[in-house]
C-alpha positions as CSV (number, residue, x, y, z in Angstrom):
1,M,-51.5,-21.8,106.6
2,S,-50.1,-19.7,109.6
3,G,-51.6,-18.0,112.6
4,S,-52.0,-14.3,112.8
5,P,-49.9,-12.6,115.4
6,N,-52.8,-10.6,116.8
7,A,-55.2,-13.7,116.9
8,P,-56.3,-15.2,120.0
9,V,-54.7,-18.0,121.3
10,G,-56.2,-21.5,120.6
11,R,-57.9,-19.8,117.4
12,Q,-56.6,-20.5,113.9
13,V,-57.2,-17.6,111.4
14,P,-57.3,-18.4,107.7
15,L,-54.8,-16.7,105.4
16,R,-56.4,-14.5,102.7
17,V,-54.7,-14.3,99.2
18,L,-55.0,-11.1,97.5
19,P,-55.4,-10.7,93.8
20,A,-52.7,-9.4,91.9
21,A,-54.6,-6.0,91.1
22,A,-55.0,-5.5,94.8
23,V,-51.4,-6.0,95.5
24,V,-50.3,-3.4,92.6
25,A,-52.8,-0.9,94.1
26,L,-51.6,-1.2,97.6
27,S,-47.9,-0.9,96.7
28,L,-48.8,2.2,94.6
29,A,-50.7,3.8,97.5
30,V,-47.6,3.1,100.0
31,T,-45.2,4.6,97.4
32,A,-47.3,7.9,97.1
33,C,-47.4,8.2,100.8
34,S,-43.8,8.0,101.2
35,S,-43.2,10.6,98.1
36,S,-45.7,12.9,99.7
37,S,-44.0,12.9,103.1
38,T,-40.8,13.7,101.8
39,A,-41.8,16.4,99.0
40,P,-41.5,20.1,100.3
41,P,-44.6,22.2,100.9
42,Q,-45.8,24.3,98.0
43,T,-46.4,28.0,98.3
44,S,-49.5,28.0,96.1
45,A,-52.5,26.0,96.4
46,A,-52.6,23.8,93.6
47,T,-56.0,23.3,91.6
48,P,-57.3,20.0,92.7
49,A,-57.6,17.6,89.9
50,P,-60.9,16.5,88.5
51,A,-62.1,13.3,89.5
52,A,-61.8,10.9,86.9
53,T,-65.1,9.9,85.6
54,T,-65.7,6.2,85.3
55,N,-68.2,5.0,82.6
56,T,-70.2,2.7,83.9
57,G,-72.1,2.2,80.6
58,G,-75.2,4.8,81.5
59,L,-76.0,8.0,79.8
60,T,-74.7,11.2,81.5
61,L,-74.4,14.8,80.6
62,E,-70.8,14.2,79.7
63,N,-71.1,11.6,77.2
64,A,-74.5,12.4,75.7
65,Q,-74.5,13.1,72.0
66,P,-77.4,15.3,70.3
67,L,-79.9,13.2,68.3
68,P,-79.8,13.9,64.4
69,I,-82.9,15.9,63.3
70,P,-85.0,14.3,60.7
71,P,-85.5,16.3,57.3
72,R,-88.9,18.2,57.3
73,P,-91.3,16.2,55.4
74,D,-92.4,18.0,52.1
75,L,-95.9,17.9,52.5
76,F,-96.8,20.0,49.0
77,P,-94.5,18.9,46.3
78,P,-93.1,22.0,44.2
79,P,-95.1,22.5,41.0
80,A,-94.0,21.4,37.7
81,P,-92.0,23.9,35.9
82,P,-93.9,25.2,32.6
83,A,-93.6,24.1,29.6
84,P,-91.5,26.1,27.0
85,P,-93.7,28.2,24.5
86,V,-94.0,26.8,21.2
87,F,-93.1,28.8,18.5
88,K,-95.8,29.1,15.7
89,A,-95.0,30.3,12.2
90,P,-96.9,33.2,11.2
91,T,-99.3,32.4,8.6
92,L,-98.9,34.5,5.4
93,M,-102.1,36.2,4.0
94,T,-102.6,36.6,0.4
95,A,-104.1,39.5,-1.2
96,P,-107.6,38.6,-2.9
97,E,-107.5,38.8,-6.8
98,L,-108.8,42.1,-8.0
99,P,-112.3,41.9,-9.6
100,Q,-112.6,41.8,-13.6
101,I,-114.5,45.0,-14.7
102,S,-116.0,44.9,-18.2
103,I,-117.4,47.4,-20.0
104,G,-119.8,46.8,-22.7
105,P,-120.9,49.1,-25.6
106,T,-123.3,51.9,-25.0
107,P,-126.8,50.7,-25.3
108,P,-128.6,52.2,-28.4
109,P,-131.2,54.8,-28.2
110,P,-134.7,53.6,-28.2
111,A,-136.5,52.8,-31.6
112,L,-138.9,55.3,-32.7
113,P,-142.4,53.7,-33.4
114,E,-143.2,53.1,-37.1
115,G,-144.4,56.0,-39.1
116,A,-142.7,58.8,-36.8
117,P,-140.5,61.2,-38.5
118,P,-136.8,61.1,-37.5
119,V,-135.9,63.7,-34.6
120,P,-133.2,66.2,-35.9
121,A,-130.3,66.4,-33.8
122,S,-130.5,70.0,-32.9
123,N,-133.9,69.1,-31.3
124,R,-132.7,66.2,-29.2
125,P,-132.6,67.2,-25.4
126,A,-129.0,68.2,-24.3
127,A,-127.4,66.0,-21.7
128,S,-128.2,67.9,-18.1
129,P,-125.0,68.8,-16.3
130,P,-124.1,67.2,-12.9
131,P,-126.2,68.7,-10.3
132,D,-123.7,71.2,-8.2
133,R,-123.1,69.9,-4.8
134,T,-121.6,72.8,-3.5
135,Q,-123.4,74.1,-0.4
136,T,-123.5,77.7,0.4
137,A,-123.9,78.6,4.4
138,A,-126.6,81.2,4.7
139,L,-124.8,83.9,6.8
140,P,-127.1,85.5,9.4
141,P,-128.3,89.1,8.9
142,P,-126.4,91.7,10.6
143,T,-127.5,92.5,13.9
144,P,-128.6,96.4,14.0
145,K,-126.6,98.4,16.3
146,A,-128.5,99.8,19.3
147,P,-128.6,103.7,19.1
148,S,-126.2,105.1,21.6
149,A,-127.6,107.2,24.3
150,P,-126.8,110.7,23.9
151,A,-124.0,112.1,26.1
152,L,-125.3,113.9,29.2
153,P,-123.9,117.2,30.1
154,R,-121.6,117.3,33.0
155,M,-123.5,118.2,36.1
156,E,-121.7,120.8,38.4
157,P,-121.3,119.9,42.4
158,L,-124.5,120.7,44.3
159,T,-124.2,122.6,47.3
160,V,-126.8,122.6,50.1
161,L,-126.8,124.9,53.1
162,F,-128.3,124.4,56.6
163,D,-129.4,126.5,59.1
164,G,-127.8,126.1,62.5
165,T,-128.1,122.4,64.1
166,A,-131.0,121.4,61.1
167,T,-130.4,118.1,59.6
168,A,-133.6,118.1,57.2
169,L,-133.0,118.9,53.7
170,P,-134.3,121.9,52.2
171,E,-137.0,121.7,49.4
172,P,-135.0,123.0,46.7
173,A,-132.3,120.6,47.4
174,Q,-134.8,117.6,47.3
175,T,-135.6,118.7,43.6
176,H,-131.9,118.8,42.7
177,L,-131.5,115.2,44.4
178,D,-134.1,113.7,42.1
179,T,-132.2,114.9,39.2
180,I,-129.2,113.4,40.4
181,A,-131.1,110.1,41.0
182,E,-132.4,110.0,37.6
183,R,-128.9,110.2,36.1
184,M,-127.5,107.6,38.3
185,N,-130.5,105.2,37.3
186,A,-129.4,105.9,33.8
187,N,-125.9,105.2,34.1
188,P,-125.1,102.2,36.7
189,Q,-121.5,103.1,36.5
190,L,-121.8,106.6,38.2
191,R,-120.6,106.9,41.8
192,L,-121.5,109.9,44.1
193,Q,-119.3,111.6,47.0
194,I,-121.0,113.6,49.7
195,R,-118.9,115.9,51.7
196,S,-120.7,117.4,55.0
197,Y,-119.6,120.1,57.3
198,A,-121.0,121.7,60.5
199,S,-119.9,124.4,62.8
200,G,-118.8,124.2,66.3
201,T,-116.1,125.3,68.8
202,P,-113.1,123.1,69.8
203,E,-115.0,122.0,72.7
204,T,-117.8,120.8,70.4
205,A,-115.8,119.0,67.6
206,R,-117.1,115.8,68.5
207,E,-121.0,117.0,68.3
208,A,-120.2,118.9,64.9
209,R,-118.7,115.7,63.4
210,Q,-121.8,113.8,64.5
211,L,-124.0,116.5,63.0
212,S,-122.3,116.6,59.5
213,L,-122.5,112.8,59.5
214,A,-126.3,112.9,60.1
215,R,-126.8,115.3,57.1
216,A,-124.8,113.2,54.9
217,L,-127.0,110.2,55.9
218,A,-130.2,112.1,55.2
219,V,-129.0,112.6,51.5
220,R,-128.2,109.3,51.1
221,E,-131.5,107.9,52.3
222,R,-133.2,110.4,50.0
223,L,-131.5,108.9,47.2
224,G,-132.2,105.4,48.5
225,T,-135.9,106.0,48.0
226,A,-135.3,106.7,44.5
227,G,-133.3,103.5,43.7
228,I,-129.9,104.1,44.1
229,A,-127.8,101.4,45.9
230,S,-126.0,102.9,49.3
231,T,-122.7,101.2,47.9
232,R,-122.7,104.0,45.2
233,V,-122.8,106.8,47.5
234,D,-119.4,107.7,49.4
235,I,-120.0,109.8,52.6
236,R,-117.2,111.7,54.4
237,A,-118.4,113.8,57.4
238,M,-115.7,116.7,57.7
239,G,-117.0,118.2,60.9
240,M,-115.6,121.6,61.5
241,E,-113.2,121.4,58.3
242,A,-115.2,123.9,56.3
243,A,-112.2,124.1,53.6
244,G,-112.8,128.0,53.2
245,G,-116.8,127.7,52.5
246,A,-120.0,128.0,54.4
247,P,-119.6,126.3,58.0
248,D,-122.8,124.5,57.7
249,R,-123.1,122.8,54.1
250,L,-123.0,119.8,52.2
251,D,-121.2,119.1,48.6
252,V,-122.6,116.7,46.3
253,E,-120.2,115.6,43.4
254,F,-120.1,112.8,41.0
255,L,-116.7,110.9,41.1
256,N,-116.7,109.4,37.5
257,Q,-119.0,111.6,35.7
């Protein structure tokens, strides 16, 4: 053993023997330092090498392996497949035997009492014919036709004249309206039209139309008391449109006579 040059005088320093692995690592480090000092500088930055991972025997994210997933337990076993249908041959049916019908001899006529004279063939009752099963339906008696009503003569239009601004019906006009009501009651299909006129001036045209309407309503009300529905009476208030007749009048005419 030799003393170290840096050791203090009078003290002995023991020499340490390095293992072979340490000597190799030390020589490699010295070589790397010398090569790095002589290598030219690089223009681009080199990507640092990833540090070597040393496996120390523990579990890390790099060496972890997924565990296998166990199969799902089958809690309900699959149902057994249905058995195939069994073929059954059809059973043949045999027709029943026909019944045997035997026709015997015709029975003889009943014996006559002793001492009775024989009945001649002509006096024997003839066999009655089979009853007729045909049914005849009885027809109902013909329904007598109702006598048709005699055709009524055509009624001419009725014209009622008024005095001035009067709206009441004259007495002769009421008698004619009763006749018209009787005809309409006898024939429900008849319809009536009333055309009413009233005199006036261009300044009183509105009042003239209202007056003509009041006269027509009076006639319809008179017919209504005789049982004629208002829907069968058509009213037209013409006002001053006299149409060549009397200015204050009222015309009553059948539409479908």
